[in-house]
C-alpha positions as CSV (number, residue, x, y, z in Angstrom):
1,X,14.8,-9.2,23.2
2,X,11.8,-10.8,24.9
3,X,8.1,-10.2,24.0
4,X,5.2,-8.7,25.7
5,X,1.9,-10.6,26.0
6,X,0.6,-8.8,23.0
7,X,3.5,-10.0,20.9
8,X,5.3,-6.7,20.8
9,X,9.1,-6.8,21.3
10,X,10.3,-4.8,24.3
11,X,12.5,-1.9,23.1
12,X,14.7,0.7,24.6
13,X,12.8,3.9,23.8
14,X,13.3,7.7,24.3
15,X,10.6,10.2,24.5
16,X,11.3,13.9,24.1
17,X,8.7,16.4,25.4
18,X,6.4,15.8,28.4
19,X,3.6,18.3,27.8
20,X,-0.1,17.5,28.1
21,X,0.3,15.1,25.1
22,X,3.8,13.7,25.5
23,X,3.6,12.9,29.2
24,X,0.7,10.5,28.9
25,X,2.1,9.0,25.7
26,X,5.4,8.2,27.2
27,X,3.6,6.8,30.3
28,X,1.7,4.3,28.0
29,X,5.0,3.2,26.5
30,X,6.5,2.5,30.0
31,X,3.3,0.8,31.1
32,X,3.4,-1.5,28.0
33,X,6.7,-2.8,29.3
34,X,9.2,-0.8,27.2
35,X,12.3,0.8,28.8
36,X,11.6,4.5,28.4
37,X,14.0,7.4,29.0
38,X,12.5,10.8,28.8
39,X,13.7,14.4,28.3
40,X,11.9,17.6,29.0
41,X,13.2,21.2,29.1
42,X,12.3,21.2,32.8
43,X,14.4,18.5,34.4
44,X,12.2,18.6,37.5
45,X,9.2,17.6,35.3
46,X,11.2,14.8,33.7
47,X,12.3,13.6,37.2
48,X,8.7,13.7,38.5
49,X,7.6,11.7,35.4
50,X,10.2,9.0,36.0
51,X,9.3,8.8,39.7
52,X,5.7,8.4,38.9
53,X,5.9,6.0,36.0
54,X,9.1,4.1,36.7
55,X,11.2,5.1,33.6
56,X,14.4,7.1,33.6
57,X,15.2,10.6,32.5
58,X,18.1,12.4,31.0
59,X,19.5,16.0,31.1
60,X,19.8,16.4,27.3
61,X,18.0,15.0,24.3
62,X,21.2,13.3,23.2
63,X,21.5,11.5,26.5
64,X,17.9,10.4,26.4
65,X,18.4,9.0,22.8
66,X,21.6,7.1,23.6
67,X,21.2,3.5,22.6
68,X,17.4,3.8,22.0
69,X,15.9,1.7,19.3
70,X,13.2,4.4,18.6
71,X,13.1,8.0,19.7
72,X,9.8,9.8,19.9
73,X,9.3,13.6,20.0
74,X,6.2,15.6,20.8
75,X,7.2,19.3,21.3
76,X,5.7,22.6,20.2
77,X,6.6,23.8,16.7
78,X,9.2,23.6,13.9
79,X,11.8,25.6,15.9
80,X,11.2,23.5,19.0
81,X,11.8,20.4,17.0
82,X,15.1,21.7,15.5
83,X,16.2,22.7,19.0
84,X,16.0,19.1,20.3
85,X,17.2,17.4,17.2
86,X,20.3,19.3,16.1
87,X,23.5,20.3,17.8
88,X,25.8,18.5,20.3
89,X,23.0,17.9,22.7
90,X,20.3,17.0,20.1
91,X,18.9,13.6,19.5
92,X,20.8,13.1,16.3
93,X,24.0,13.3,18.3
94,X,22.9,10.6,20.7
95,X,21.2,8.1,18.4
96,X,22.8,4.8,17.5
97,X,23.3,3.8,13.9
98,X,20.0,2.9,12.1
99,X,17.8,4.0,15.0
100,X,14.4,5.4,14.1
101,X,13.2,9.0,15.0
102,X,9.4,9.4,15.2
103,X,8.1,13.0,15.3
104,X,4.6,13.4,16.8
105,X,4.9,17.2,16.7
106,X,2.5,19.0,14.3
107,X,5.0,20.7,12.0
108,X,5.4,21.8,8.4
109,X,5.9,19.0,5.8
110,X,9.0,20.8,4.8
111,X,10.6,20.2,8.2
112,X,9.6,16.5,8.0
113,X,11.4,16.2,4.7
114,X,14.4,18.2,6.0
115,X,14.7,15.9,9.0
116,X,14.4,12.8,6.9
117,X,17.3,14.0,4.7
118,X,19.4,14.9,7.6
119,X,18.7,11.5,9.3
120,X,19.6,9.6,6.2
121,X,23.0,11.3,5.9
122,X,23.7,10.2,9.5
123,X,22.7,6.6,8.9
124,X,19.5,7.1,10.8
125,X,15.8,6.8,9.9
126,X,12.8,9.2,10.3
127,X,9.0,9.2,10.1
128,X,6.6,12.0,10.7
129,X,3.7,10.9,12.8
130,X,1.4,13.8,14.0
131,X,-1.5,12.8,16.2
132,X,-5.2,13.8,16.6
133,X,-7.3,13.3,19.7
134,X,-6.1,15.9,22.1
135,X,-5.1,15.5,25.7
136,X,-7.9,13.0,26.4
137,X,-6.8,10.9,23.5
138,X,-3.3,10.8,24.8
139,X,-4.5,10.0,28.3
140,X,-6.9,7.3,27.2
141,X,-4.5,5.8,24.5
142,X,-7.1,6.5,21.7
143,X,-5.0,8.8,19.5
144,X,-5.2,8.7,15.7
145,X,-1.6,8.7,14.3
146,X,-1.0,9.8,10.8
147,X,2.3,8.7,9.4
148,X,4.6,9.6,6.6
149,X,7.7,7.4,5.9
150,X,9.0,4.2,4.4
151,X,6.8,1.2,4.7
152,X,9.3,-0.9,6.6
153,X,10.0,1.9,9.1
154,X,6.3,2.4,9.8
155,X,5.8,-1.3,10.1
156,X,8.5,-1.4,12.8
157,X,7.1,1.6,14.7
158,X,3.4,0.8,14.5
159,X,3.2,-2.0,17.2
160,X,5.0,0.4,19.6
161,X,2.9,3.4,18.7
162,X,-0.2,1.2,19.3
163,X,0.5,1.7,23.1
164,X,-1.3,5.1,22.7
165,X,-2.7,5.1,19.2
166,X,-6.1,3.5,18.5
167,X,-5.6,4.1,14.8
168,X,-2.1,4.1,13.3
169,X,-2.0,4.7,9.6
170,X,0.7,5.3,6.9
171,X,-0.4,7.9,4.4
172,X,2.7,7.8,2.1
173,X,6.3,9.0,2.1
174,X,7.8,11.4,4.6
175,X,5.7,14.5,4.9
176,X,2.4,12.7,4.2
177,X,1.5,12.5,7.9
178,X,1.9,16.2,8.4
179,X,-0.2,17.0,5.3
180,X,-2.9,14.6,6.6
181,X,-2.8,16.5,9.9
182,X,-3.3,19.8,8.0
183,X,-6.4,18.4,6.4
184,X,-7.6,17.2,9.8
185,X,-7.2,20.7,11.3
186,X,-9.0,22.4,8.4
187,X,-11.9,20.0,8.8
188,X,-12.0,20.5,12.6
189,X,-12.1,24.3,12.4
190,X,-14.7,24.1,9.7
191,X,-16.9,22.1,12.1
192,X,-16.2,24.4,15.0
193,X,-16.9,27.6,13.1
194,X,-20.1,26.1,11.7
195,X,-21.3,25.1,15.2
196,X,-20.4,28.5,16.6
197,X,-22.5,30.3,14.0
198,X,-25.3,27.8,14.4
199,X,-25.4,28.3,18.1
200,X,-25.7,32.0,17.6
201,X,-29.0,31.5,15.9
202,X,-30.1,28.8,18.3
203,X,-29.5,30.9,21.4
204,X,-31.0,34.0,19.9
205,X,-34.1,32.0,19.0
206,X,-34.3,30.5,22.5
207,X,-33.8,26.9,21.5
208,X,-33.0,24.4,24.1
209,X,-29.4,23.5,23.4
210,X,-29.2,19.9,24.8
211,X,-32.3,19.1,22.7
212,X,-30.8,20.8,19.7
213,X,-27.6,18.8,20.0
214,X,-29.5,15.5,20.4
215,X,-31.6,16.2,17.3
216,X,-28.6,17.3,15.2
217,X,-26.5,14.3,16.3
218,X,-28.9,12.0,14.6
219,X,-28.5,13.6,11.2
220,X,-26.0,14.9,8.7
221,X,-24.7,17.6,11.0
222,X,-23.3,15.0,13.5
223,X,-19.7,15.4,14.4
224,X,-17.3,14.9,17.3
225,X,-17.2,18.6,17.8
226,X,-21.0,18.9,17.9
227,X,-21.3,16.1,20.5
228,X,-18.4,17.1,22.7
229,X,-18.1,20.8,22.4
230,X,-21.4,22.5,21.4
231,X,-22.8,22.4,24.9
232,X,-19.6,23.8,26.5
233,X,-19.5,26.5,23.8
234,X,-23.0,27.5,24.7
235,X,-22.1,27.7,28.4
236,X,-19.0,29.8,27.7
237,X,-16.7,27.1,29.0
238,X,-13.2,26.9,27.4
239,X,-10.8,26.0,30.2
240,X,-9.9,22.6,28.7
241,X,-9.1,20.9,25.4
242,X,-6.8,21.8,22.5
243,X,-5.5,25.4,23.0
244,X,-6.4,28.2,20.6
245,X,-2.7,29.2,20.4
246,X,-1.8,25.7,19.0
247,X,-4.7,25.7,16.5
248,X,-3.5,29.2,15.4
249,X,-0.1,27.7,14.9
250,X,-1.4,24.7,13.0
251,X,-3.6,26.8,10.7
252,X,-0.6,28.9,9.9
253,X,1.2,25.7,8.7
254,X,-1.9,24.9,6.6
255,X,-1.9,28.3,4.9
256,X,1.9,28.1,4.2
257,X,1.4,24.7,2.6
258,X,-1.6,26.0,0.5
259,X,0.6,28.9,-0.7
260,X,3.3,26.5,-1.8
261,X,0.7,24.5,-3.7
262,X,-0.8,27.6,-5.3
263,X,-4.1,27.2,-3.4
264,X,-6.4,29.6,-1.6
265,X,-8.3,28.5,1.6
266,X,-10.8,31.2,2.4
267,X,-12.3,29.6,5.5
268,X,-8.9,28.7,7.0
269,X,-7.7,32.2,6.4
270,X,-10.8,33.7,8.1
271,X,-10.6,31.5,11.2
272,X,-6.8,32.0,11.4
273,X,-7.4,35.7,11.7
274,X,-10.1,35.1,14.3
275,X,-7.6,33.2,16.4
276,X,-5.1,35.9,16.0
277,X,-7.5,38.4,17.4
278,X,-8.5,36.1,20.3
279,X,-4.8,35.5,21.1
280,X,-4.3,39.2,21.3
281,X,-7.2,39.4,23.8
282,X,-5.6,36.8,26.0
283,X,-7.6,33.7,25.0
284,X,-4.6,31.7,23.7
285,X,-4.8,28.9,26.3
286,X,-8.6,28.5,26.0
287,X,-10.0,25.5,24.1
288,X,-10.0,26.1,20.3
289,X,-13.8,26.4,20.3
290,X,-13.4,29.8,21.8
291,X,-14.0,31.2,18.3
292,X,-17.6,31.7,19.3
293,X,-16.4,34.6,21.5
294,X,-15.5,36.5,18.3
295,X,-19.1,36.1,17.0
296,X,-20.6,37.2,20.3
297,X,-18.4,40.3,20.3
298,X,-19.4,41.2,16.8
299,X,-23.1,40.7,17.6
300,X,-23.1,43.3,20.4
């Protein structure tokens, strides 16, 4: 191996899943000087990625993972992860002995623990590493990466993940990253729901929204959601950002985890039901701040 200017060893990597998050993340790895082979369910999309960014692509997850030092995944949900990991064409079938699998998908902690056990039986290693920061964070290499896994495995992966992660942090053993992401999503929807309700009063009272945001941003109500989404919410703009259908999925994972721990999460349960209604109305691909539409409908 030789070393990049930053002191990071060049590795042979595989990236599985080239969606709005995975595509840019894989591109940052290639740009950093690593040898990246990608896989996507749409081979045409994988080919286009390779043509644009200079890496290679494979027809199956196993082929992409062949001889890779580290394999990253960023797909949709638990079932999607299983579909690219297991079986004759899954990444486990292609990975070399002692290689490391990094799952950036937001999944259940139970799946993370399952994959870790399965990897160990095959002489492989695994860490769960969900991300926060959305499409812009992936494109700008400013993601927050929350990791669960052995200290040595995380230490090996961290310099590589820094290609797209501004903050790369180990929370504890496998499953800890996913549980941290659950907390993240609960906090996000708490802020979003609060802003949506606050905007209802502000707009009814005729307050100037830009001035309102400026004032609140200087006090205890300040948040990323307030500064980046309050204005667009007030303007009925939702054709961007983290999709409502994915937040609905993530909150379902949070509620399942809470049930396993014997906990009740009233706010999360309420907002989860709001998203369910919005998805039924065709708003699944809208930004997750679309929750304000439910309040507007109920106010009529």
